VOMIMI-280498 format. One record per residue (C-alpha): y, x, z; residue in three letters. Coordinates in nm, 4 decimals. Layout:
<atoms>
@v Y; u X; w Z; resn ALA
...
</atoms>
This chain:
<atoms>
@v -2.5769; u -0.3853; w 2.7151; resn MET
@v -2.3545; u -0.5948; w 2.4922; resn VAL
@v -2.4806; u -0.6631; w 2.1405; resn CYS
@v -2.2410; u -0.7933; w 1.8810; resn THR
@v -2.1605; u -0.7738; w 1.5108; resn ASP
@v -1.8466; u -0.6817; w 1.3184; resn LYS
@v -1.7378; u -1.0291; w 1.2097; resn THR
@v -1.4593; u -1.0541; w 1.4647; resn GLY
@v -1.6250; u -1.2489; w 1.7473; resn ILE
@v -1.4896; u -1.0063; w 2.0058; resn LEU
@v -1.1831; u -0.8958; w 1.8143; resn THR
@v -1.0726; u -1.2493; w 1.7203; resn GLN
@v -1.0657; u -1.1439; w 1.3563; resn GLY
@v -0.7335; u -0.9655; w 1.3959; resn LYS
@v -0.7910; u -0.6129; w 1.2736; resn MET
@v -0.4608; u -0.4258; w 1.2621; resn THR
@v -0.3147; u -0.1061; w 1.1234; resn THR
@v -0.2025; u 0.1128; w 1.4142; resn THR
@v -0.1384; u 0.4444; w 1.2356; resn HIS
@v -0.0763; u 0.5713; w 0.8837; resn VAL
@v -0.1178; u 0.9310; w 0.7703; resn PHE
@v 0.0215; u 1.0796; w 0.4508; resn SER
@v 0.1939; u 1.3994; w 0.3397; resn GLN
@v 0.0705; u 1.5653; w 0.6597; resn ASN
@v 0.2727; u 1.3239; w 0.8726; resn ARG
@v 0.1388; u 1.0710; w 1.1223; resn LEU
@v 0.3145; u 0.7364; w 1.1537; resn GLY
@v 0.2775; u 0.4826; w 1.4343; resn HIS
@v 0.2779; u 0.1119; w 1.3449; resn VAL
@v 0.4124; u -0.1157; w 1.6186; resn SER
@v 0.3487; u -0.4872; w 1.6605; resn GLY
@v 0.0458; u -0.6980; w 1.7409; resn LYS
@v -0.1962; u -0.9070; w 1.5398; resn GLY
@v -0.0664; u -1.0490; w 1.2124; resn PHE
@v 0.2982; u -1.0421; w 1.3199; resn SER
@v 0.5398; u -0.9044; w 1.0621; resn GLU
@v 0.7643; u -0.7910; w 1.3469; resn VAL
@v 0.7431; u -0.4186; w 1.4068; resn GLY
@v 0.8340; u -0.0832; w 1.2633; resn GLU
@v 0.6719; u 0.2378; w 1.1465; resn ILE
@v 0.7900; u 0.5587; w 1.3067; resn THR
@v 0.6707; u 0.9167; w 1.2789; resn TYR
@v 0.5221; u 1.0939; w 1.5801; resn SER
@v 0.7574; u 1.3839; w 1.5041; resn SER
@v 1.0582; u 1.1490; w 1.5070; resn GLY
@v 1.2324; u 0.9364; w 1.2457; resn GLY
@v 1.1595; u 0.6015; w 1.0835; resn SER
@v 0.9949; u 0.5440; w 0.7487; resn ILE
@v 1.2463; u 0.2685; w 0.6754; resn ALA
@v 1.5462; u 0.5026; w 0.6930; resn THR
@v 1.4241; u 0.8328; w 0.5464; resn GLU
@v 1.4853; u 0.9275; w 0.1792; resn PRO
@v 1.2155; u 0.7868; w -0.0490; resn ILE
@v 1.1156; u 1.1355; w -0.1654; resn GLU
@v 1.0207; u 1.2244; w 0.1928; resn GLN
@v 0.8050; u 0.9156; w 0.2447; resn VAL
@v 0.6615; u 0.8507; w -0.1013; resn ILE
@v 0.3049; u 0.8932; w 0.0228; resn GLY
@v 0.3460; u 0.6468; w 0.3087; resn THR
@v 0.5938; u 0.3910; w 0.1755; resn LYS
@v 0.4968; u 0.3832; w -0.1919; resn VAL
@v 0.1316; u 0.4857; w -0.2147; resn THR
@v -0.0018; u 0.3537; w 0.1161; resn LEU
@v 0.2160; u 0.0544; w 0.2012; resn LEU
@v 0.3377; u -0.0727; w -0.1361; resn LEU
@v 0.0065; u 0.0285; w -0.2940; resn GLY
@v -0.1938; u -0.1418; w -0.0205; resn GLY
@v 0.0105; u -0.4579; w -0.0722; resn CYS
@v -0.0193; u -0.4597; w -0.4521; resn LEU
@v -0.3874; u -0.3674; w -0.4747; resn CYS
@v -0.4782; u -0.6647; w -0.2591; resn ASN
@v -0.5702; u -1.0312; w -0.3031; resn ASN
@v -0.4942; u -1.1262; w 0.0567; resn THR
@v -0.1594; u -1.2768; w 0.1547; resn SER
@v 0.0342; u -1.3922; w 0.4618; resn LEU
@v 0.1248; u -1.7606; w 0.4793; resn VAL
@v 0.3110; u -1.9612; w 0.7393; resn GLU
@v 0.1318; u -2.2583; w 0.8917; resn ASN
@v 0.3620; u -2.5558; w 0.8359; resn GLU
@v 0.2679; u -2.7146; w 1.1680; resn LYS
@v 0.2459; u -2.4182; w 1.4051; resn THR
@v 0.4896; u -2.1920; w 1.2145; resn LYS
@v 0.2531; u -1.9044; w 1.2858; resn LYS
@v 0.1549; u -1.6457; w 1.0255; resn ILE
@v -0.1986; u -1.6920; w 0.8958; resn GLU
@v -0.4179; u -1.4986; w 0.6570; resn ILE
@v -0.5160; u -1.6332; w 0.3183; resn LYS
@v -0.7975; u -1.4234; w 0.1791; resn GLY
@v -1.0072; u -1.1375; w 0.3176; resn ASN
@v -0.9355; u -1.0623; w 0.6848; resn PHE
@v -1.0389; u -0.6976; w 0.6444; resn SER
@v -0.7604; u -0.6548; w 0.3860; resn GLU
@v -0.4956; u -0.8206; w 0.6023; resn ALA
@v -0.3927; u -0.5068; w 0.7972; resn PRO
@v -0.2631; u -0.3486; w 0.4765; resn LEU
@v -0.0483; u -0.6504; w 0.3907; resn VAL
@v 0.0829; u -0.6843; w 0.7469; resn VAL
@v 0.1787; u -0.3156; w 0.7661; resn ALA
@v 0.3709; u -0.3401; w 0.4374; resn ALA
@v 0.5471; u -0.6568; w 0.5563; resn ALA
@v 0.6911; u -0.4650; w 0.8527; resn LYS
@v 0.9030; u -0.2796; w 0.5927; resn LEU
@v 0.9846; u -0.6090; w 0.4166; resn ASN
@v 0.7434; u -0.5235; w 0.1350; resn LEU
@v 0.5946; u -0.8712; w 0.1196; resn ARG
@v 0.3598; u -1.0142; w -0.1355; resn GLN
@v 0.5040; u -1.3038; w -0.3283; resn GLY
@v 0.8148; u -1.3621; w -0.5347; resn ALA
@v 0.9934; u -1.0289; w -0.4836; resn GLU
@v 0.6972; u -0.7915; w -0.5058; resn VAL
@v 0.5441; u -0.9853; w -0.7960; resn ASP
@v 0.8786; u -0.9877; w -0.9766; resn LYS
@v 0.9305; u -0.6126; w -0.9655; resn TRP
@v 0.5679; u -0.4995; w -0.9874; resn PHE
@v 0.3868; u -0.7699; w -1.1836; resn ARG
@v 0.0094; u -0.7290; w -1.1917; resn ARG
@v -0.1114; u -0.6763; w -1.5482; resn VAL
@v -0.4819; u -0.6220; w -1.4886; resn ASP
@v -0.7381; u -0.5774; w -1.2124; resn GLU
@v -1.0721; u -0.4023; w -1.1683; resn VAL
@v -1.2262; u -0.5871; w -0.8706; resn PRO
@v -1.4144; u -0.4162; w -0.5913; resn PHE
@v -1.7930; u -0.4279; w -0.6004; resn ASN
@v -2.0708; u -0.2738; w -0.3925; resn SER
@v -2.1647; u -0.0243; w -0.6627; resn LYS
@v -1.8197; u 0.0993; w -0.7656; resn ARG
@v -1.6736; u 0.0766; w -0.4111; resn LYS
@v -1.3144; u 0.0809; w -0.5344; resn ILE
@v -1.0552; u -0.1716; w -0.6494; resn MET
@v -0.7860; u -0.0918; w -0.9027; resn ALA
@v -0.4811; u -0.2833; w -1.0250; resn THR
@v -0.2347; u -0.2126; w -1.3039; resn LEU
@v 0.1315; u -0.3076; w -1.2641; resn HIS
@v 0.4417; u -0.3297; w -1.4819; resn ALA
@v 0.7370; u -0.1475; w -1.3267; resn ASN
@v 1.0446; u -0.3694; w -1.3597; resn ALA
@v 1.2576; u -0.1164; w -1.1729; resn LEU
@v 1.2895; u 0.0819; w -1.4959; resn ILE
@v 1.1833; u -0.1776; w -1.7532; resn ASN
@v 1.5326; u -0.3234; w -1.7810; resn GLY
@v 1.5071; u -0.5909; w -1.5109; resn SER
@v 1.7173; u -0.3927; w -1.2663; resn ALA
@v 2.0644; u -0.4131; w -1.4190; resn SER
@v 2.2075; u -0.2442; w -1.1094; resn SER
@v 2.0819; u -0.1040; w -0.7822; resn SER
@v 2.2433; u -0.3985; w -0.6061; resn ALA
@v 1.9996; u -0.6357; w -0.7776; resn SER
@v 1.6999; u -0.4523; w -0.6351; resn VAL
@v 1.5847; u -0.5726; w -0.2907; resn PRO
@v 1.6758; u -0.3231; w -0.0171; resn ALA
@v 1.3144; u -0.2247; w 0.0707; resn PRO
@v 1.2548; u -0.1157; w -0.2910; resn MET
@v 1.5766; u 0.0735; w -0.3572; resn ARG
@v 1.5148; u 0.4343; w -0.4445; resn GLY
@v 1.1592; u 0.3714; w -0.5628; resn MET
@v 1.2768; u 0.4062; w -0.9232; resn GLU
@v 1.3253; u 0.7774; w -0.8473; resn ARG
@v 0.9528; u 0.8219; w -0.7833; resn VAL
@v 0.8016; u 0.5397; w -0.9912; resn LEU
@v 0.9419; u 0.6618; w -1.3219; resn THR
@v 0.7041; u 0.5101; w -1.5783; resn SER
@v 0.6890; u 0.1550; w -1.7165; resn PRO
@v 0.3382; u 0.1054; w -1.5776; resn TYR
@v 0.1408; u 0.2410; w -1.2837; resn PHE
@v -0.2001; u 0.1814; w -1.1327; resn SER
@v -0.3076; u 0.1614; w -0.7710; resn VAL
@v -0.6594; u 0.2413; w -0.6517; resn VAL
@v -0.8126; u 0.1848; w -0.3100; resn LYS
@v -1.1629; u 0.1984; w -0.1733; resn GLY
@v -1.4198; u 0.4106; w 0.0072; resn ALA
@v -1.2613; u 0.7516; w 0.0833; resn PRO
@v -1.5350; u 0.9610; w -0.0765; resn ASN
@v -1.5217; u 0.7614; w -0.4005; resn TYR
@v -1.1421; u 0.7756; w -0.4248; resn VAL
@v -1.1187; u 1.1433; w -0.3290; resn LEU
@v -1.3724; u 1.2442; w -0.5911; resn GLU
@v -1.1336; u 1.1136; w -0.8561; resn SER
@v -0.8239; u 1.2849; w -0.7125; resn CYS
@v -0.6885; u 1.6080; w -0.8579; resn THR
@v -0.3799; u 1.6491; w -0.6378; resn SER
@v -0.2105; u 1.5198; w -0.3241; resn GLN
@v 0.1473; u 1.4619; w -0.2146; resn GLU
@v 0.2966; u 1.6838; w 0.0535; resn SER
@v 0.6409; u 1.6324; w 0.2046; resn VAL
@v 0.8038; u 1.8712; w -0.0411; resn ASN
@v 0.5633; u 1.9155; w -0.3306; resn GLU
@v 0.2535; u 1.8055; w -0.5158; resn LEU
@v -0.0445; u 2.0100; w -0.4009; resn MET
@v -0.3812; u 2.0536; w -0.5685; resn LYS
@v -0.6490; u 1.8439; w -0.4020; resn GLN
@v -0.9611; u 2.0321; w -0.5055; resn LYS
@v -1.0804; u 2.2568; w -0.2271; resn GLY
@v -0.8429; u 2.1060; w 0.0272; resn ALA
@v -0.9627; u 1.9976; w 0.3702; resn VAL
@v -1.0715; u 1.6359; w 0.3559; resn ARG
@v -1.0404; u 1.3842; w 0.6378; resn PRO
@v -1.3503; u 1.3049; w 0.8411; resn LYS
@v -1.2800; u 0.9324; w 0.8329; resn ALA
@v -1.0255; u 0.6915; w 0.6918; resn ALA
@v -0.9792; u 0.3166; w 0.6638; resn LEU
@v -0.8650; u 0.3345; w 0.3048; resn PHE
@v -0.6959; u 0.5566; w 0.0520; resn LEU
@v -0.4694; u 0.4464; w -0.2312; resn ALA
@v -0.3611; u 0.6481; w -0.5311; resn SER
@v -0.0794; u 0.5614; w -0.7710; resn ALA
@v -0.0922; u 0.6909; w -1.1283; resn ASN
@v 0.1816; u 0.6340; w -1.3827; resn GLN
@v 0.1607; u 0.5746; w -1.7577; resn CYS
@v 0.4181; u 0.5240; w -2.0296; resn SER
@v 0.2401; u 0.2414; w -2.2121; resn ALA
@v -0.0646; u 0.0173; w -2.1939; resn LEU
@v -0.3633; u 0.1317; w -2.4044; resn PRO
@v -0.3017; u -0.1494; w -2.6529; resn SER
@v 0.0605; u -0.0329; w -2.6925; resn GLN
@v -0.0064; u 0.3374; w -2.7301; resn ALA
@v 0.0326; u 0.4772; w -3.0785; resn SER
</atoms>
């Protein structure tokens, strides 16, 4: 018998994202550890990086971009070893690493286009975390599509409001607040739908035209 805990003694603290599932499509995430090298491909064929944004909104925008934005963990390069290290919560790192494989990296570019306006931190009672972001893709910052970084091009077609929120947390808590879900071709009602038996996390993006203080 081997007795251990879940602090990473056996796993070396390198939890990784190996699969993503959204819009009834399963994606495989390649790469090892905290490496940003890798890609995300669908089991049915095709790459998330090359498909039209409307076909991958659930995976690329809600899961990957959302998991990167609704997160206080970041990837930093060790000046001496030049290796990527985690700054923050190691259990949140897999979300940031997976997003980085599509060049959706936290820092200057992501913060510039999706600046965080507010945050509701995770706690043991609420079991969710929520962040509110300003959408510079349509707020006048993007004078042309050429000025938008390649990984974010096309997102303005699905993120159409000046502000949006991202929520992540325990599946049962997030699902209870959901009224619909994205499919490949349409928005389907969530209530009464079959729910997953287990999930690492779920993120939901909601859009709004103005902050509460700005609403008339």
